[in-house]
All heavy atoms as a GROMACS GRO file, in nm:
protein
  594
    1MET      N    1  -0.224   1.859  -0.882
    1MET     CA    2  -0.294   1.823  -0.760
    1MET      C    3  -0.295   1.671  -0.749
    1MET      O    4  -0.303   1.600  -0.848
    1MET     CB    5  -0.438   1.876  -0.761
    1MET     CG    6  -0.514   1.840  -0.635
    1MET     SD    7  -0.691   1.882  -0.624
    1MET     CE    8  -0.699   2.045  -0.689
    2ILE      N    9  -0.288   1.622  -0.627
    2ILE     CA   10  -0.301   1.479  -0.601
    2ILE      C   11  -0.441   1.456  -0.546
    2ILE      O   12  -0.477   1.510  -0.442
    2ILE     CB   13  -0.195   1.430  -0.501
    2ILE    CG1   14  -0.055   1.460  -0.554
    2ILE    CG2   15  -0.211   1.280  -0.478
    2ILE    CD1   16   0.055   1.429  -0.454
    3ILE      N   17  -0.520   1.378  -0.618
    3ILE     CA   18  -0.659   1.353  -0.583
    3ILE      C   19  -0.675   1.206  -0.544
    3ILE      O   20  -0.631   1.117  -0.617
    3ILE     CB   21  -0.753   1.385  -0.702
    3ILE    CG1   22  -0.732   1.529  -0.748
    3ILE    CG2   23  -0.899   1.360  -0.664
    3ILE    CD1   24  -0.793   1.559  -0.883
    4GLY      N   25  -0.738   1.182  -0.430
    4GLY     CA   26  -0.763   1.046  -0.385
    4GLY      C   27  -0.908   1.008  -0.411
    4GLY      O   28  -0.997   1.092  -0.403
    5TYR      N   29  -0.930   0.881  -0.440
    5TYR     CA   30  -1.066   0.830  -0.460
    5TYR      C   31  -1.085   0.710  -0.368
    5TYR      O   32  -1.009   0.614  -0.372
    5TYR     CB   33  -1.086   0.788  -0.606
    5TYR     CG   34  -1.220   0.724  -0.634
    5TYR    CD1   35  -1.336   0.800  -0.638
    5TYR    CD2   36  -1.230   0.588  -0.656
    5TYR    CE1   37  -1.459   0.741  -0.663
    5TYR    CE2   38  -1.353   0.528  -0.682
    5TYR     CZ   39  -1.466   0.605  -0.685
    5TYR     OH   40  -1.588   0.547  -0.709
    6ALA      N   41  -1.187   0.719  -0.281
    6ALA     CA   42  -1.218   0.611  -0.187
    6ALA      C   43  -1.361   0.566  -0.211
    6ALA      O   44  -1.451   0.648  -0.225
    6ALA     CB   45  -1.200   0.659  -0.043
    7ARG      N   46  -1.381   0.434  -0.211
    7ARG     CA   47  -1.513   0.381  -0.242
    7ARG      C   48  -1.536   0.251  -0.167
    7ARG      O   49  -1.445   0.170  -0.152
    7ARG     CB   50  -1.522   0.353  -0.391
    7ARG     CG   51  -1.648   0.285  -0.433
    7ARG     CD   52  -1.632   0.227  -0.574
    7ARG     NE   53  -1.745   0.145  -0.608
    7ARG     CZ   54  -1.756   0.017  -0.580
    7ARG    NH1   55  -1.660  -0.046  -0.518
    7ARG    NH2   56  -1.863  -0.050  -0.615
    8VAL      N   57  -1.657   0.236  -0.119
    8VAL     CA   58  -1.704   0.107  -0.067
    8VAL      C   59  -1.834   0.075  -0.139
    8VAL      O   60  -1.902   0.163  -0.191
    8VAL     CB   61  -1.724   0.106   0.086
    8VAL    CG1   62  -1.590   0.118   0.158
    8VAL    CG2   63  -1.819   0.214   0.131
    9SER      N   64  -1.868  -0.054  -0.140
    9SER     CA   65  -1.984  -0.094  -0.219
    9SER      C   66  -2.111  -0.113  -0.138
    9SER      O   67  -2.217  -0.131  -0.195
    9SER     CB   68  -1.952  -0.222  -0.296
    9SER     OG   69  -1.918  -0.325  -0.206
   10LYS      N   70  -2.100  -0.108  -0.006
   10LYS     CA   71  -2.218  -0.128   0.078
   10LYS      C   72  -2.223  -0.021   0.186
   10LYS      O   73  -2.120   0.022   0.238
   10LYS     CB   74  -2.216  -0.266   0.142
   10LYS     CG   75  -2.222  -0.377   0.040
   10LYS     CD   76  -2.218  -0.512   0.108
   10LYS     CE   77  -2.222  -0.621   0.001
   10LYS     NZ   78  -2.205  -0.754   0.059
   11ASP      N   79  -2.344   0.019   0.223
   11ASP     CA   80  -2.361   0.123   0.325
   11ASP      C   81  -2.297   0.085   0.458
   11ASP      O   82  -2.248   0.171   0.530
   11ASP     CB   83  -2.510   0.155   0.346
   11ASP     CG   84  -2.566   0.242   0.235
   11ASP    OD1   85  -2.488   0.319   0.175
   11ASP    OD2   86  -2.687   0.233   0.208
   12GLU      N   87  -2.299  -0.044   0.492
   12GLU     CA   88  -2.245  -0.085   0.622
   12GLU      C   89  -2.092  -0.092   0.623
   12GLU      O   90  -2.031  -0.109   0.727
   12GLU     CB   91  -2.305  -0.218   0.668
   12GLU     CG   92  -2.276  -0.335   0.578
   12GLU     CD   93  -2.379  -0.358   0.469
   12GLU    OE1   94  -2.469  -0.273   0.448
   12GLU    OE2   95  -2.371  -0.461   0.401
   13GLN      N   96  -2.029  -0.076   0.508
   13GLN     CA   97  -1.883  -0.075   0.502
   13GLN      C   98  -1.831   0.065   0.533
   13GLN      O   99  -1.902   0.163   0.518
   13GLN     CB  100  -1.835  -0.119   0.363
   13GLN     CG  101  -1.866  -0.264   0.333
   13GLN     CD  102  -1.825  -0.300   0.191
   13GLN    OE1  103  -1.853  -0.227   0.098
   13GLN    NE2  104  -1.759  -0.414   0.178
   14HIS      N  105  -1.705   0.071   0.575
   14HIS     CA  106  -1.647   0.198   0.615
   14HIS      C  107  -1.529   0.235   0.526
   14HIS      O  108  -1.455   0.149   0.479
   14HIS     CB  109  -1.601   0.191   0.760
   14HIS     CG  110  -1.713   0.159   0.854
   14HIS    ND1  111  -1.805   0.253   0.893
   14HIS    CD2  112  -1.750   0.043   0.914
   14HIS    CE1  113  -1.893   0.197   0.975
   14HIS    NE2  114  -1.861   0.068   0.988
   15LEU      N  115  -1.510   0.363   0.508
   15LEU     CA  116  -1.402   0.415   0.425
   15LEU      C  117  -1.274   0.441   0.505
   15LEU      O  118  -1.173   0.481   0.448
   15LEU     CB  119  -1.446   0.547   0.359
   15LEU     CG  120  -1.557   0.537   0.255
   15LEU    CD1  121  -1.613   0.674   0.224
   15LEU    CD2  122  -1.503   0.472   0.129
   16ASP      N  123  -1.277   0.421   0.635
   16ASP     CA  124  -1.167   0.463   0.723
   16ASP      C  125  -1.029   0.415   0.677
   16ASP      O  126  -0.935   0.494   0.672
   16ASP     CB  127  -1.192   0.415   0.866
   16ASP     CG  128  -1.320   0.474   0.925
   16ASP    OD1  129  -1.368   0.576   0.873
   16ASP    OD2  130  -1.370   0.417   1.023
   17ARG      N  131  -1.014   0.288   0.646
   17ARG     CA  132  -0.884   0.234   0.606
   17ARG      C  133  -0.831   0.303   0.480
   17ARG      O  134  -0.716   0.346   0.474
   17ARG     CB  135  -0.893   0.083   0.583
   17ARG     CG  136  -0.761   0.019   0.538
   17ARG     CD  137  -0.778  -0.129   0.506
   17ARG     NE  138  -0.882  -0.156   0.409
   17ARG     CZ  139  -0.867  -0.144   0.276
   17ARG    NH1  140  -0.753  -0.103   0.226
   17ARG    NH2  141  -0.966  -0.172   0.195
   18GLN      N  142  -0.921   0.318   0.382
   18GLN     CA  143  -0.881   0.383   0.258
   18GLN      C  144  -0.844   0.530   0.282
   18GLN      O  145  -0.744   0.579   0.229
   18GLN     CB  146  -0.993   0.376   0.155
   18GLN     CG  147  -1.020   0.235   0.106
   18GLN     CD  148  -1.132   0.232   0.005
   18GLN    OE1  149  -1.129   0.307  -0.092
   18GLN    NE2  150  -1.231   0.148   0.028
   19LEU      N  151  -0.925   0.599   0.361
   19LEU     CA  152  -0.898   0.741   0.389
   19LEU      C  153  -0.766   0.759   0.461
   19LEU      O  154  -0.688   0.850   0.429
   19LEU     CB  155  -1.013   0.802   0.469
   19LEU     CG  156  -1.149   0.804   0.399
   19LEU    CD1  157  -1.256   0.857   0.494
   19LEU    CD2  158  -1.145   0.884   0.271
   20ASP      N  159  -0.737   0.671   0.557
   20ASP     CA  160  -0.609   0.679   0.627
   20ASP      C  161  -0.492   0.663   0.530
   20ASP      O  162  -0.394   0.738   0.537
   20ASP     CB  163  -0.600   0.570   0.736
   20ASP     CG  164  -0.690   0.599   0.855
   20ASP    OD1  165  -0.736   0.714   0.870
   20ASP    OD2  166  -0.715   0.504   0.933
   21GLN      N  167  -0.501   0.566   0.441
   21GLN     CA  168  -0.393   0.543   0.345
   21GLN      C  169  -0.377   0.661   0.248
   21GLN      O  170  -0.264   0.700   0.217
   21GLN     CB  171  -0.418   0.414   0.267
   21GLN     CG  172  -0.405   0.288   0.350
   21GLN     CD  173  -0.266   0.272   0.408
   21GLN    OE1  174  -0.165   0.288   0.340
   21GLN    NE2  175  -0.259   0.244   0.538
   22LEU      N  176  -0.487   0.715   0.203
   22LEU     CA  177  -0.481   0.829   0.111
   22LEU      C  178  -0.419   0.951   0.179
   22LEU      O  179  -0.337   1.022   0.119
   22LEU     CB  180  -0.620   0.862   0.056
   22LEU     CG  181  -0.680   0.756  -0.037
   22LEU    CD1  182  -0.826   0.788  -0.066
   22LEU    CD2  183  -0.600   0.745  -0.166
   23LYS      N  184  -0.455   0.974   0.304
   23LYS     CA  185  -0.397   1.086   0.379
   23LYS      C  186  -0.248   1.067   0.400
   23LYS      O  187  -0.170   1.161   0.386
   23LYS     CB  188  -0.469   1.103   0.513
   23LYS     CG  189  -0.609   1.157   0.497
   23LYS     CD  190  -0.684   1.159   0.629
   23LYS     CE  191  -0.830   1.197   0.607
   23LYS     NZ  192  -0.910   1.180   0.729
   24LYS      N  193  -0.205   0.944   0.429
   24LYS     CA  194  -0.062   0.914   0.445
   24LYS      C  195   0.013   0.939   0.316
   24LYS      O  196   0.129   0.980   0.317
   24LYS     CB  197  -0.042   0.770   0.490
   24LYS     CG  198  -0.074   0.746   0.634
   24LYS     CD  199  -0.052   0.600   0.671
   24LYS     CE  200  -0.099   0.573   0.812
   24LYS     NZ  201  -0.089   0.430   0.847
   25TYR      N  202  -0.052   0.913   0.204
   25TYR     CA  203   0.010   0.935   0.073
   25TYR      C  204   0.027   1.084   0.044
   25TYR      O  205   0.113   1.125  -0.031
   25TYR     CB  206  -0.073   0.869  -0.037
   25TYR     CG  207  -0.004   0.869  -0.171
   25TYR    CD1  208   0.088   0.770  -0.204
   25TYR    CD2  209  -0.030   0.968  -0.264
   25TYR    CE1  210   0.152   0.770  -0.327
   25TYR    CE2  211   0.034   0.970  -0.388
   25TYR     CZ  212   0.124   0.871  -0.418
   25TYR     OH  213   0.188   0.871  -0.540
   26GLY      N  214  -0.057   1.166   0.107
   26GLY     CA  215  -0.046   1.310   0.090
   26GLY      C  216  -0.141   1.369  -0.012
   26GLY      O  217  -0.113   1.475  -0.069
   27VAL      N  218  -0.256   1.303  -0.034
   27VAL     CA  219  -0.351   1.358  -0.130
   27VAL      C  220  -0.403   1.493  -0.083
   27VAL      O  221  -0.412   1.520   0.036
   27VAL     CB  222  -0.468   1.261  -0.159
   27VAL    CG1  223  -0.418   1.131  -0.214
   27VAL    CG2  224  -0.553   1.238  -0.038
   28GLU      N  225  -0.434   1.578  -0.178
   28GLU     CA  226  -0.482   1.713  -0.148
   28GLU      C  227  -0.634   1.720  -0.144
   28GLU      O  228  -0.690   1.808  -0.082
   28GLU     CB  229  -0.428   1.810  -0.252
   28GLU     CG  230  -0.275   1.813  -0.255
   28GLU     CD  231  -0.221   1.880  -0.378
   28GLU    OE1  232  -0.249   2.000  -0.397
   28GLU    OE2  233  -0.152   1.812  -0.456
   29LYS      N  234  -0.700   1.629  -0.214
   29LYS     CA  235  -0.846   1.624  -0.217
   29LYS      C  236  -0.886   1.478  -0.222
   29LYS      O  237  -0.825   1.399  -0.293
   29LYS     CB  238  -0.899   1.698  -0.340
   29LYS     CG  239  -1.052   1.694  -0.351
   29LYS     CD  240  -1.101   1.783  -0.462
   29LYS     CE  241  -1.252   1.780  -0.475
   29LYS     NZ  242  -1.322   1.835  -0.362
   30ILE      N  243  -0.989   1.444  -0.146
   30ILE     CA  244  -1.038   1.306  -0.146
   30ILE      C  245  -1.185   1.305  -0.189
   30ILE      O  246  -1.266   1.380  -0.134
   30ILE     CB  247  -1.026   1.240  -0.007
   30ILE    CG1  248  -0.879   1.232   0.035
   30ILE    CG2  249  -1.089   1.101  -0.008
   30ILE    CD1  250  -0.857   1.178   0.175
   31ILE      N  251  -1.214   1.222  -0.286
   31ILE     CA  252  -1.352   1.202  -0.330
   31ILE      C  253  -1.398   1.069  -0.271
   31ILE      O  254  -1.333   0.966  -0.290
   31ILE     CB  255  -1.361   1.202  -0.484
   31ILE    CG1  256  -1.320   1.339  -0.536
   31ILE    CG2  257  -1.501   1.163  -0.529
   31ILE    CD1  258  -1.310   1.351  -0.684
   32LYS      N  259  -1.508   1.073  -0.197
   32LYS     CA  260  -1.561   0.954  -0.129
   32LYS      C  261  -1.691   0.912  -0.195
   32LYS      O  262  -1.770   0.996  -0.237
   32LYS     CB  263  -1.586   0.984   0.019
   32LYS     CG  264  -1.461   1.023   0.093
   32LYS     CD  265  -1.491   1.059   0.235
   32LYS     CE  266  -1.506   1.209   0.245
   32LYS     NZ  267  -1.521   1.258   0.380
   33GLU      N  268  -1.711   0.780  -0.199
   33GLU     CA  269  -1.833   0.730  -0.262
   33GLU      C  270  -1.875   0.597  -0.199
   33GLU      O  271  -1.792   0.512  -0.173
   33GLU     CB  272  -1.806   0.710  -0.412
   33GLU     CG  273  -1.925   0.669  -0.492
   33GLU     CD  274  -1.900   0.690  -0.641
   33GLU    OE1  275  -1.812   0.623  -0.698
   33GLU    OE2  276  -1.969   0.774  -0.697
   34LYS      N  277  -2.003   0.585  -0.174
   34LYS     CA  278  -2.062   0.456  -0.138
   34LYS      C  279  -2.152   0.418  -0.254
   34LYS      O  280  -2.242   0.492  -0.292
   34LYS     CB  281  -2.142   0.467  -0.008
   34LYS     CG  282  -2.052   0.483   0.113
   34LYS     CD  283  -2.123   0.451   0.240
   34LYS     CE  284  -2.022   0.455   0.353
   34LYS     NZ  285  -2.076   0.398   0.475
   35TYR      N  286  -2.124   0.304  -0.312
   35TYR     CA  287  -2.186   0.266  -0.439
   35TYR      C  288  -2.226   0.120  -0.434
   35TYR      O  289  -2.151   0.037  -0.386
   35TYR     CB  290  -2.082   0.288  -0.551
   35TYR     CG  291  -2.119   0.230  -0.684
   35TYR    CD1  292  -2.209   0.295  -0.767
   35TYR    CD2  293  -2.064   0.112  -0.727
   35TYR    CE1  294  -2.242   0.242  -0.890
   35TYR    CE2  295  -2.096   0.059  -0.850
   35TYR     CZ  296  -2.186   0.124  -0.931
   35TYR     OH  297  -2.218   0.072  -1.052
   36THR      N  298  -2.342   0.091  -0.482
   36THR     CA  299  -2.382  -0.048  -0.495
   36THR      C  300  -2.377  -0.088  -0.642
   36THR      O  301  -2.398  -0.005  -0.730
   36THR     CB  302  -2.525  -0.073  -0.441
   36THR    OG1  303  -2.617  -0.001  -0.521
   36THR    CG2  304  -2.537  -0.028  -0.296
   37GLY      N  305  -2.351  -0.214  -0.665
   37GLY     CA  306  -2.339  -0.264  -0.801
   37GLY      C  307  -2.466  -0.254  -0.882
   37GLY      O  308  -2.464  -0.268  -1.003
   38THR      N  309  -2.579  -0.228  -0.817
   38THR     CA  310  -2.705  -0.220  -0.889
   38THR      C  311  -2.732  -0.081  -0.945
   38THR      O  312  -2.824  -0.063  -1.023
   38THR     CB  313  -2.822  -0.259  -0.798
   38THR    OG1  314  -2.826  -0.171  -0.686
   38THR    CG2  315  -2.807  -0.402  -0.749
   39LYS      N  316  -2.652   0.018  -0.906
   39LYS     CA  317  -2.674   0.154  -0.952
   39LYS      C  318  -2.583   0.186  -1.070
   39LYS      O  319  -2.467   0.150  -1.072
   39LYS     CB  320  -2.645   0.255  -0.840
   39LYS     CG  321  -2.741   0.245  -0.725
   39LYS     CD  322  -2.706   0.351  -0.621
   39LYS     CE  323  -2.795   0.339  -0.499
   39LYS     NZ  324  -2.754   0.433  -0.394
   40LYS      N  325  -2.637   0.256  -1.167
   40LYS     CA  326  -2.557   0.300  -1.282
   40LYS      C  327  -2.488   0.433  -1.254
   40LYS      O  328  -2.382   0.461  -1.307
   40LYS     CB  329  -2.645   0.313  -1.407
   40LYS     CG  330  -2.700   0.182  -1.456
   40LYS     CD  331  -2.600   0.114  -1.544
   40LYS     CE  332  -2.662  -0.009  -1.606
   40LYS     NZ  333  -2.566  -0.094  -1.665
   41SER      N  334  -2.549   0.516  -1.172
   41SER     CA  335  -2.495   0.648  -1.142
   41SER      C  336  -2.372   0.636  -1.052
   41SER      O  337  -2.374   0.564  -0.955
   41SER     CB  338  -2.602   0.733  -1.073
   41SER     OG  339  -2.548   0.855  -1.031
   42ARG      N  340  -2.266   0.706  -1.087
   42ARG     CA  341  -2.144   0.706  -1.008
   42ARG      C  342  -2.103   0.850  -0.981
   42ARG      O  343  -2.013   0.904  -1.046
   42ARG     CB  344  -2.032   0.634  -1.083
   42ARG     CG  345  -2.058   0.488  -1.117
   42ARG     CD  346  -2.044   0.394  -0.999
   42ARG     NE  347  -1.914   0.394  -0.939
   42ARG     CZ  348  -1.814   0.313  -0.973
   42ARG    NH1  349  -1.830   0.225  -1.068
   42ARG    NH2  350  -1.700   0.319  -0.909
   43PRO      N  351  -2.169   0.918  -0.888
   43PRO     CA  352  -2.141   1.060  -0.866
   43PRO      C  353  -1.996   1.090  -0.829
   43PRO      O  354  -1.942   1.194  -0.869
   43PRO     CB  355  -2.236   1.100  -0.753
   43PRO     CG  356  -2.308   0.979  -0.710
   43PRO     CD  357  -2.274   0.867  -0.804
   44GLY      N  358  -1.930   1.001  -0.756
   44GLY     CA  359  -1.791   1.024  -0.720
   44GLY      C  360  -1.700   1.023  -0.841
   44GLY      O  361  -1.615   1.110  -0.857
   45ILE      N  362  -1.718   0.924  -0.927
   45ILE     CA  363  -1.638   0.917  -1.051
   45ILE      C  364  -1.670   1.036  -1.140
   45ILE      O  365  -1.581   1.095  -1.201
   45ILE     CB  366  -1.665   0.784  -1.126
   45ILE    CG1  367  -1.607   0.666  -1.048
   45ILE    CG2  368  -1.610   0.787  -1.267
   45ILE    CD1  369  -1.456   0.658  -1.044
   46GLU      N  370  -1.797   1.072  -1.148
   46GLU     CA  371  -1.836   1.187  -1.230
   46GLU      C  372  -1.768   1.314  -1.179
   46GLU      O  373  -1.719   1.396  -1.258
   46GLU     CB  374  -1.988   1.201  -1.232
   46GLU     CG  375  -2.056   1.088  -1.309
   46GLU     CD  376  -2.206   1.083  -1.288
   46GLU    OE1  377  -2.264   1.179  -1.235
   46GLU    OE2  378  -2.266   0.980  -1.327
   47GLU      N  379  -1.764   1.332  -1.046
   47GLU     CA  380  -1.697   1.449  -0.988
   47GLU      C  381  -1.548   1.446  -1.020
   47GLU      O  382  -1.490   1.546  -1.060
   47GLU     CB  383  -1.717   1.452  -0.836
   47GLU     CG  384  -1.647   1.568  -0.770
   47GLU     CD  385  -1.656   1.568  -0.618
   47GLU    OE1  386  -1.726   1.482  -0.561
   47GLU    OE2  387  -1.592   1.655  -0.558
   48LEU      N  388  -1.486   1.328  -1.005
   48LEU     CA  389  -1.344   1.315  -1.035
   48LEU      C  390  -1.314   1.354  -1.179
   48LEU      O  391  -1.221   1.428  -1.207
   48LEU     CB  392  -1.301   1.170  -1.009
   48LEU     CG  393  -1.157   1.135  -1.044
   48LEU    CD1  394  -1.059   1.214  -0.959
   48LEU    CD2  395  -1.134   0.986  -1.028
   49LEU      N  396  -1.395   1.305  -1.272
   49LEU     CA  397  -1.372   1.335  -1.413
   49LEU      C  398  -1.392   1.483  -1.444
   49LEU      O  399  -1.330   1.536  -1.537
   49LEU     CB  400  -1.464   1.249  -1.501
   49LEU     CG  401  -1.433   1.099  -1.497
   49LEU    CD1  402  -1.538   1.021  -1.574
   49LEU    CD2  403  -1.293   1.070  -1.550
   50LYS      N  404  -1.474   1.552  -1.366
   50LYS     CA  405  -1.496   1.696  -1.387
   50LYS      C  406  -1.379   1.780  -1.335
   50LYS      O  407  -1.350   1.884  -1.391
   50LYS     CB  408  -1.624   1.741  -1.318
   50LYS     CG  409  -1.749   1.698  -1.390
   50LYS     CD  410  -1.872   1.746  -1.316
   50LYS     CE  411  -1.999   1.693  -1.381
   50LYS     NZ  412  -2.118   1.727  -1.304
   51ILE      N  413  -1.315   1.735  -1.227
   51ILE     CA  414  -1.213   1.821  -1.166
   51ILE      C  415  -1.070   1.788  -1.208
   51ILE      O  416  -0.981   1.871  -1.194
   51ILE     CB  417  -1.222   1.820  -1.012
   51ILE    CG1  418  -1.190   1.682  -0.955
   51ILE    CG2  419  -1.358   1.867  -0.966
   51ILE    CD1  420  -1.172   1.681  -0.805
   52ILE      N  421  -1.047   1.667  -1.258
   52ILE     CA  422  -0.910   1.628  -1.292
   52ILE      C  423  -0.858   1.710  -1.409
   52ILE      O  424  -0.932   1.740  -1.503
   52ILE     CB  425  -0.900   1.477  -1.319
   52ILE    CG1  426  -0.755   1.434  -1.322
   52ILE    CG2  427  -0.974   1.438  -1.445
   52ILE    CD1  428  -0.735   1.285  -1.323
   53ARG      N  429  -0.732   1.748  -1.399
   53ARG     CA  430  -0.666   1.829  -1.502
   53ARG      C  431  -0.536   1.762  -1.546
   53ARG      O  432  -0.484   1.675  -1.477
   53ARG     CB  433  -0.634   1.969  -1.447
   53ARG     CG  434  -0.754   2.045  -1.396
   53ARG     CD  435  -0.841   2.093  -1.512
   53ARG     NE  436  -0.958   2.165  -1.464
   53ARG     CZ  437  -1.082   2.122  -1.474
   53ARG    NH1  438  -1.108   2.005  -1.530
   53ARG    NH2  439  -1.183   2.192  -1.430
   54THR      N  440  -0.482   1.808  -1.656
   54THR     CA  441  -0.353   1.759  -1.704
   54THR      C  442  -0.250   1.771  -1.592
   54THR      O  443  -0.246   1.872  -1.522
   54THR     CB  444  -0.308   1.841  -1.826
   54THR    OG1  445  -0.408   1.829  -1.927
   54THR    CG2  446  -0.175   1.794  -1.880
   55ASN      N  447  -0.170   1.668  -1.575
   55ASN     CA  448  -0.064   1.659  -1.475
   55ASN      C  449  -0.113   1.630  -1.334
   55ASN      O  450  -0.032   1.622  -1.241
   55ASN     CB  451   0.027   1.782  -1.475
   55ASN     CG  452   0.099   1.799  -1.606
   55ASN    OD1  453   0.145   1.701  -1.665
   55ASN    ND2  454   0.107   1.921  -1.655
   56ASP      N  455  -0.244   1.616  -1.311
   56ASP     CA  456  -0.294   1.573  -1.181
   56ASP      C  457  -0.261   1.424  -1.165
   56ASP      O  458  -0.242   1.352  -1.263
   56ASP     CB  459  -0.446   1.590  -1.170
   56ASP     CG  460  -0.488   1.734  -1.146
   56ASP    OD1  461  -0.401   1.819  -1.120
   56ASP    OD2  462  -0.609   1.761  -1.153
   57THR      N  463  -0.258   1.380  -1.041
   57THR     CA  464  -0.237   1.240  -1.008
   57THR      C  465  -0.360   1.191  -0.932
   57THR      O  466  -0.405   1.258  -0.839
   57THR     CB  467  -0.112   1.222  -0.920
   57THR    OG1  468   0.002   1.271  -0.991
   57THR    CG2  469  -0.090   1.076  -0.884
   58VAL      N  470  -0.413   1.077  -0.973
   58VAL     CA  471  -0.526   1.016  -0.902
   58VAL      C  472  -0.473   0.893  -0.829
   58VAL      O  473  -0.408   0.808  -0.889
   58VAL     CB  474  -0.639   0.975  -0.999
   58VAL    CG1  475  -0.750   0.903  -0.923
   58VAL    CG2  476  -0.694   1.098  -1.070
   59VAL      N  477  -0.502   0.887  -0.698
   59VAL     CA  478  -0.457   0.776  -0.615
   59VAL      C  479  -0.579   0.698  -0.569
   59VAL      O  480  -0.673   0.756  -0.515
   59VAL     CB  481  -0.377   0.827  -0.493
   59VAL    CG1  482  -0.334   0.711  -0.406
   59VAL    CG2  483  -0.258   0.910  -0.538
   60VAL      N  484  -0.577   0.567  -0.592
   60VAL     CA  485  -0.683   0.477  -0.546
   60VAL      C  486  -0.616   0.374  -0.457
   60VAL      O  487  -0.522   0.306  -0.500
   60VAL     CB  488  -0.753   0.409  -0.666
   60VAL    CG1  489  -0.861   0.314  -0.618
   60VAL    CG2  490  -0.809   0.514  -0.761
   61GLU      N  491  -0.662   0.363  -0.333
   61GLU     CA  492  -0.598   0.273  -0.237
   61GLU      C  493  -0.615   0.127  -0.276
   61GLU      O  494  -0.526   0.047  -0.260
   61GLU     CB  495  -0.655   0.300  -0.097
   61GLU     CG  496  -0.582   0.231   0.016
   61GLU     CD  497  -0.629   0.091   0.041
   61GLU    OE1  498  -0.747   0.060   0.016
   61GLU    OE2  499  -0.547   0.010   0.084
   62SER      N  500  -0.730   0.091  -0.328
   62SER     CA  501  -0.753  -0.045  -0.374
   62SER      C  502  -0.855  -0.043  -0.487
   62SER      O  503  -0.934   0.050  -0.498
   62SER     CB  504  -0.800  -0.136  -0.260
   62SER     OG  505  -0.921  -0.087  -0.207
   63ILE      N  506  -0.850  -0.146  -0.568
   63ILE     CA  507  -0.944  -0.153  -0.680
   63ILE      C  508  -1.003  -0.294  -0.683
   63ILE      O  509  -0.932  -0.392  -0.661
   63ILE     CB  510  -0.875  -0.116  -0.814
   63ILE    CG1  511  -0.976  -0.102  -0.924
   63ILE    CG2  512  -0.767  -0.214  -0.850
   63ILE    CD1  513  -0.924  -0.031  -1.047
   64SER      N  514  -1.132  -0.301  -0.705
   64SER     CA  515  -1.200  -0.431  -0.707
   64SER      C  516  -1.230  -0.472  -0.851
   64SER      O  517  -1.217  -0.393  -0.944
   64SER     CB  518  -1.331  -0.422  -0.628
   64SER     OG  519  -1.426  -0.345  -0.699
   65THR      N  520  -1.275  -0.594  -0.864
   65THR     CA  521  -1.315  -0.643  -0.995
   65THR      C  522  -1.423  -0.554  -1.056
   65THR      O  523  -1.423  -0.527  -1.175
   65THR     CB  524  -1.366  -0.787  -0.984
   65THR    OG1  525  -1.266  -0.865  -0.921
   65THR    CG2  526  -1.396  -0.846  -1.121
   66GLN      N  527  -1.514  -0.506  -0.973
   66GLN     CA  528  -1.623  -0.420  -1.021
   66GLN      C  529  -1.568  -0.294  -1.087
   66GLN      O  530  -1.615  -0.252  -1.192
   66GLN     CB  531  -1.717  -0.382  -0.904
   66GLN     CG  532  -1.840  -0.307  -0.948
   66GLN     CD  533  -1.936  -0.394  -1.028
   66GLN    OE1  534  -1.937  -0.515  -1.015
   66GLN    NE2  535  -2.016  -0.333  -1.111
   67GLU      N  536  -1.466  -0.231  -1.026
   67GLU     CA  537  -1.408  -0.112  -1.087
   67GLU      C  538  -1.338  -0.144  -1.218
   67GLU      O  539  -1.345  -0.069  -1.313
   67GLU     CB  540  -1.309  -0.043  -0.992
   67GLU     CG  541  -1.375   0.049  -0.894
   67GLU     CD  542  -1.394  -0.016  -0.759
   67GLU    OE1  543  -1.331  -0.121  -0.733
   67GLU    OE2  544  -1.471   0.035  -0.679
   68ILE      N  545  -1.270  -0.257  -1.221
   68ILE     CA  546  -1.202  -0.296  -1.344
   68ILE      C  547  -1.303  -0.314  -1.456
   68ILE      O  548  -1.284  -0.267  -1.568
   68ILE     CB  549  -1.118  -0.425  -1.322
   68ILE    CG1  550  -1.004  -0.395  -1.227
   68ILE    CG2  551  -1.067  -0.480  -1.455
   68ILE    CD1  552  -0.931  -0.518  -1.177
   69LEU      N  553  -1.415  -0.380  -1.427
   69LEU     CA  554  -1.519  -0.399  -1.529
   69LEU      C  555  -1.578  -0.266  -1.572
   69LEU      O  556  -1.611  -0.246  -1.689
   69LEU     CB  557  -1.628  -0.492  -1.476
   69LEU     CG  558  -1.585  -0.636  -1.451
   69LEU    CD1  559  -1.698  -0.713  -1.383
   69LEU    CD2  560  -1.543  -0.703  -1.580
   70TRP      N  561  -1.592  -0.171  -1.478
   70TRP     CA  562  -1.649  -0.039  -1.512
   70TRP      C  563  -1.560   0.036  -1.608
   70TRP      O  564  -1.606   0.103  -1.699
   70TRP     CB  565  -1.669   0.043  -1.383
   70TRP     CG  566  -1.735   0.174  -1.410
   70TRP    CD1  567  -1.867   0.198  -1.426
   70TRP    CD2  568  -1.670   0.300  -1.425
   70TRP    NE1  569  -1.888   0.331  -1.450
   70TRP    CE2  570  -1.770   0.396  -1.450
   70TRP    CE3  571  -1.537   0.342  -1.419
   70TRP    CZ2  572  -1.741   0.530  -1.469
   70TRP    CZ3  573  -1.508   0.475  -1.439
   70TRP    CH2  574  -1.610   0.568  -1.463
   71ILE      N  575  -1.428   0.020  -1.593
   71ILE     CA  576  -1.333   0.088  -1.681
   71ILE      C  577  -1.354   0.045  -1.826
   71ILE      O  578  -1.350   0.124  -1.918
   71ILE     CB  579  -1.188   0.062  -1.636
   71ILE    CG1  580  -1.163   0.130  -1.500
   71ILE    CG2  581  -1.089   0.110  -1.739
   71ILE    CD1  582  -1.034   0.088  -1.433
   72TYR      N  583  -1.380  -0.084  -1.846
   72TYR     CA  584  -1.398  -0.136  -1.981
   72TYR      C  585  -1.541  -0.117  -2.024
   72TYR      O  586  -1.581  -0.119  -2.129
   72TYR     CB  587  -1.359  -0.282  -1.988
   72TYR     CG  588  -1.212  -0.300  -1.967
   72TYR    CD1  589  -1.160  -0.345  -1.846
   72TYR    CD2  590  -1.124  -0.266  -2.067
   72TYR    CE1  591  -1.024  -0.358  -1.828
   72TYR    CE2  592  -0.986  -0.280  -2.049
   72TYR     CZ  593  -0.938  -0.326  -1.930
   72TYR     OH  594  -0.804  -0.340  -1.911
   0.00000   0.00000   0.00000
């Protein structure tokens, strides 16, 4: 399965650009998340980690410094 992950960091931001790109790529499922840097909970990432399986592909339209720091 090809899974897309779209995220913005503020409520007033929109996911439209990311969603359009993910749909053009042909993702089968999109996980959306609005997240602020002050929250530790990441329900979208948690959902992604629960559903991803061997041989799945995860597509992220863009990645910010915040996501890079979260990985480490």
